[in-house]
N, C-alpha and C positions, 0 to 999 in steps of 0.2 A: 867289568863284572863277568863272572863265569856263567854257565848255563843254570846253575843253582847257587843260591846264597842263603845260608842260615842267618836270618836277620836278628832274631832274639829268642831266648828261651826264658820261660818263667822262672822265678826264684826257686820254686820247689822242683824244677826239672821235669814237670809232668807235661807241659805243652811247649811248643815252639812254632814259630812262623818262618817260612822260607819263601824267597822269591824265586820264581821259576820262569825261564824263557818260554814264551808261547811258540810252540812248534808250527801251528797252523793259524796264524792270526788273520783276521778279516781285514780287507782293505778299509782304511779309516773312512768314516762318513762324517764330515764336518759341515753340517748345513749352515750356509751363510758365511763361510770363511772367505778370506781374500782370494780373488781369482787365481787359479793355479794352472799354468801351462805346462804341458809335456811336449818337448821338441825332439823329434828324431829325424830320420832321413827317409825320403821316398825312394822307389826303385831307380830314379834318375839322379840320386845323390843330392836332391834339393831338400832344404829344410821343410819339415812338415810339422805343424803345430796343432795341438788339440787341447781344449780345456777339459780338465777332469774334475770330478766332484762338483759339477756345475749345478748346484741347487741352492735355493734360499737367497738368491740375489738377482739383480737385473742381468739379463743375458743378451740384450740387444747389440752390444758392442763386440761380443766375442768373435764374430766372423771377421770383423775388420781388423782386430788385433792379430788373429791367425793369418790373415792375408798379408799383413805387414811383415810378419816373421817369414812367411814364404817368399816374400819379395827381397828382404834384406838379410835374412839368415839369423842364426841363433847366436848365443853369447860368445861362441868361439870364432864367429865371423868378424872380420875387420869392419863390417858395415853394421854391426850390432848397435853402436851409438845412435844410428838413425832410428832404430826401433825405440830406444829409450827416449829420444827427443820427441818422437811421435806420441808416445804414451803420455809424456808430461804436457805436451802442447795441446793435444786433442781430447785427452781423457782426464786431465787434472791429477795425474799420478804424482805422488810426492816421495814414494819409496819403492824400490825394486830389489828383490832378493833372488839370487840365482844359485843353483847347485847342480853338479854333474854326478850322476849315480854310477857312472861307468858305462852305461848304455844310453841314457837320455839326459838332456838338459831339463831341469825344472825351474820355472820362473813364476814368482808370485809378485803381485803389485797391488796398489790401493787406489783404484780409480775413484773419482769424486762421486759418481753415481752409487758405487758400492758403499762408500763411507756414509753417504746420506741415508741409504736404505737401512743400514744396520746400526747407525749412530756411532761409528768408530772414529777416533781422532786420526789426524794425518800421521802417516808412518806406521800404521797398524798392519804390517804384513807378517805372516807366520805360516810356515809349512813344516813345523817341527813334527807333527803327528805323521804326516805322509813320509817325511824323510826317515823317521824311526821305523816305519813299516818297511820301507825299501831296504833298510840296513839290518832288518831282523831284530831291532831293539824294541820288542814288544813283550810285556811281562804280565805275570799274574802272581798271586800269593796263595799259599796253602797253609792252613793251620794243622799241625800234626799233634797227636797225643802219644805219649810213651805207654805202651801196654806190655804186660807180661803174659806169655803163653806158658801154661802149666802142663806138665805131662804126667800121666800115671805110671809111666815106665821109668823105673829108677835108673835105667841105663842111659837115659837122655836128660840132660839138665833143662831147667826152665830157660826160656828164651825171651829176651827183651827186644822190642823193636818199636819203630815209629810208624804209626798208621795215620792216614789222612782222616780228618774230621769233615763235617759238612761245610765248614767255613772256608770258602775259597772264592776268588774273584779273578777274572781275566780281562784283558783288553786295555792294559795301561801302556800307552805309547810313549816310549822314551824313559831312560833310567837316570838321566842327568837333569840338572836345573830344576825348574819348577815342577815339571812332570815327574821327575824322579822323587822329589820331596813329597808330592802328593801320594805316589805309590807307597812309599815307606810309612807315611803317617796313617794311611788307610789300613795297611797290613798290621801295624802295631795296635791300632784300635780294635781290629778283629781279635788279636791275641789277648787283649785286656779282658774281653768278654768270654773267651773260650773256657775258662775254668769255672765260670759262674753262669749257667744258663739262665738264672734269675737275677743277674747282676743289676739290671735296670730296676727291678723291684726292690732289691736290697738297698739301693741308693734312695728309694722313696719310702723306706719302711716307717718313717715317722708320720706319714699321712696315709698309710695303708694298713692300719690295724685290722686284723680279722680277714685279710684277703686270702690267706693260705689256710687250707684245712689239713686234717691229719694225713690225708692221702697225698697232699702236696709235699709235706715234710718227708714222707716215706719215699716219694719220687726223687726229691733232691738227694736223699741219702743214697739211693741206688745209682744216681748219676755220678756220685763221687766214689773214688776207689775205696775199698775196705768199708763201705757203708758209713762213711763219716759225713754227716750232714754239714751244710755250710754253717759257720758260727752264728750268723744272723738269724737262721731259721728258728731258733728257740725263742727269739724275741717276739714272735707273733702270737696272737690269740688264735689258736687253730680251730675255733668253732666255725662251722660253715655258715655263710651269710644267708639271710632269708631273702629269696629272690623277689618277694612281693612287698618287702618293707620299703618305706620312703628312702630315697637316696641319702647316704652319708658321704662324708668326704672320701672315705675309702671306696665306696661304691662308685662315686663319680670317676675316681681315678681308674677303677677297674674298667668302667665303660669306655674311657678314653683309650686304655690299653687294647680293649677288644677291637676298636676301630682300626688301630694300627695292625693288629693281626689279620683283620679283614683285608687290609690293603696288600700285605705280603701274600695272603692266600690267593687273592685275585691275580697277583703278578706271578703266581706259581713259583715263589721264592721262599716259601715257609719252610723252616727247618724242623727236624724231629723234636728238638727241645721246645720250639714254639707250639707244635701240635700238642705236646704234653701240657704246656702251659694253658693252651686253649681248653683242653679237657678239664683242667683244674678250675677254670673260670666259668664253667658251664652254668653255675648258679646265677651268674649275672646276665646271661643271654636271655633275651625275651622269647617266650614261647611263640613259635611261628617263624623265627629267624632261622630257616632251614640251612642257609649258607654256612653259618657258624656252628649250628647244632650238629649238622652232619659231619663237619670236619672235627668236631669235638668228640665224636663217637656216640652221640645220643641216637638211640633207635628211632625210626620214623614214627612209631606208635606213640612216643612220648613228646615228639617235637611240637605238637599243636595243643597239648593238654597240660596246663600248669601243674595239675595234681600228679599226673604220671611223671612229669619232668622232675618234680620234687622227690617222688618216690625213687626214681632212677638215681638221683644224686645221693639220697640216703643209703641206697644199696651200695654205692661206690664207697661211702664212708665206712660202711660195715666191713 
């Protein structure tokens, strides 16, 4: 794989997703993974071993394993079989995996104490994430949108270009095997939702009658090029819900969606489209819920007063 790869473009050619090599990836943190040894040489050219990423597992035996490597040498030593025998005899190891990065030997193994601690079966060794990091095989995806830049100067033609959207994610270690499959599946899922900021609601439109108001429809229209609203938008009853009426099926679903938006808001991962959606659903937010109301753009003066909140919503409709 090159440093960038266009994975897929939507049928209408308006969006695409590309895989991009991460230029500054963080060292992977795999809490509870099988013990991982890094073996180098000390100033006296003796094997020197240290456990890395040593969290989320029993650590009592680490110093003894490191001492065994210092005594008998690393995988390139003719005495390495003694280390493997020691691991199997005294630590219940069933599988050992080694890899040389060009500078260090890396060894992972599955001691009985670790298997019991994490509930892993025998033979469960894996250092694929760390190896991918050492080899620079760390990726992210970026969803891009085709935009047209117009000019008022007849001497310059309009220009089409691809620009990044808010949909991106980084920290995928490995582009092959199961890791690579997960990377591609996640990127394609992001692309599927790029063209429809309200796609999750479109899929639920049979149980969400009345959830979008006229302002929602106008917003969806603005989001789409040339002010074309999504085909499903016309199917809704665009009257705004009464925030004080008993819950209906649509209102229950809206409250469920609000809790999702609360989660991404707290995680500081909410997108611009989700903020717009949150403002659209202000009529479903309870008075006094300042966390959601503030993010929805409701003024503080209306946040605690149901009557003022209803008036604010009515003003938005107008």
